[in-house]
C-alpha positions in Angstrom: 130.3 -129.1 84.2 131.8 -131.2 87.4 128.7 -131.6 90.1 130.9 -130.3 93.1 134.2 -129.4 93.7 136.5 -131.7 96.2 136.1 -131.8 99.5 139.4 -130.5 100.3 139.9 -127.0 98.5 143.3 -125.2 98.5 143.2 -121.5 97.5 146.6 -121.5 96.7 145.9 -124.4 93.5 142.9 -122.3 92.4 144.1 -119.5 89.7 142.3 -116.4 89.4 139.7 -115.8 86.7 139.8 -112.0 85.3 135.7 -111.1 84.7 136.4 -107.3 84.5 138.7 -104.3 84.3 140.3 -104.8 88.0 138.0 -107.8 88.6 139.6 -111.4 89.5 137.4 -114.5 90.6 138.2 -118.1 92.4 135.7 -120.6 92.5 136.0 -122.3 95.5 134.1 -125.0 97.0 130.4 -126.1 95.5 128.1 -128.5 94.7 124.8 -128.8 93.4 122.7 -126.2 95.8 125.8 -124.3 97.2 128.9 -122.2 95.8 131.2 -120.2 97.2 133.5 -117.3 95.1 136.1 -115.2 96.1 136.7 -111.9 94.5 139.1 -109.1 94.5 138.6 -105.6 93.2 141.1 -102.7 92.4 140.3 -99.7 93.6 137.8 -98.1 91.3 136.7 -101.4 89.8 133.0 -102.2 89.4 131.1 -104.8 89.7 128.1 -103.8 87.5 124.6 -103.5 88.1 123.3 -106.9 87.4 120.4 -109.6 88.3 120.2 -113.6 88.5 118.1 -116.1 89.9 120.5 -116.9 92.0 120.1 -115.9 96.3 123.3 -114.3 97.1 125.1 -113.3 100.9 128.2 -111.4 100.5 131.0 -111.0 102.7 133.6 -108.1 102.8 136.7 -109.7 103.5 138.9 -106.2 103.0 138.5 -102.7 101.9 135.4 -100.9 101.3 132.4 -100.8 98.9 129.9 -98.6 97.6 127.2 -100.9 97.4 124.0 -100.7 95.3 120.6 -102.8 96.0 117.8 -102.7 94.0 118.6 -98.5 93.6 119.9 -97.9 97.5 123.4 -97.5 97.8 125.1 -98.2 101.3 128.8 -98.1 101.6 130.2 -101.2 103.4 133.8 -102.1 105.0 135.8 -104.9 106.4 133.4 -107.4 108.4 129.6 -106.2 106.8 128.0 -108.2 104.4 124.4 -108.5 102.3 122.1 -110.4 101.3 120.5 -110.6 98.1 117.1 -112.4 97.2 116.9 -113.8 93.3 116.1 -111.4 90.5 117.4 -108.1 92.1 119.5 -106.0 90.7 123.2 -105.4 92.5 126.2 -104.1 91.9 129.1 -102.9 93.8 132.2 -100.5 93.6 135.4 -100.7 95.1 136.6 -97.6 97.3 139.8 -98.9 97.3 141.9 -102.1 96.5 139.2 -104.6 98.1 137.8 -108.4 98.2 134.5 -110.2 99.2 133.7 -114.0 99.7 130.0 -114.1 97.8 128.0 -117.5 98.8 125.6 -118.6 96.2 122.3 -120.9 96.4 122.1 -122.8 93.9 125.8 -123.2 91.9 126.3 -120.6 89.5 126.8 -123.2 86.8 127.8 -120.1 84.0 130.9 -119.3 86.6 131.6 -123.4 85.9 131.5 -122.7 82.1 
């Protein structure tokens, strides 16, 4: 595993990785204690409920989602964000073609394998 991304990251040079039906991910900048990831969703695609030891902030860059955090559901749209403490179950459903920027601390080593 690389310990960090290059200092300058050019998104158009990074390939999208399919991570679920209608869901694609692109790992952007990262170091040992921080990671930023772009994620796109086709309408109806699901980010299944899961949890992890990382803290996370997600920013809705386009579209809208039903966001489930610890069983509480809210609709979030472009410009909204949510914060996830470590080990809290969460997931999303894309209500239209949509995208997020996820920021994790520490780095998601599982994404780099």
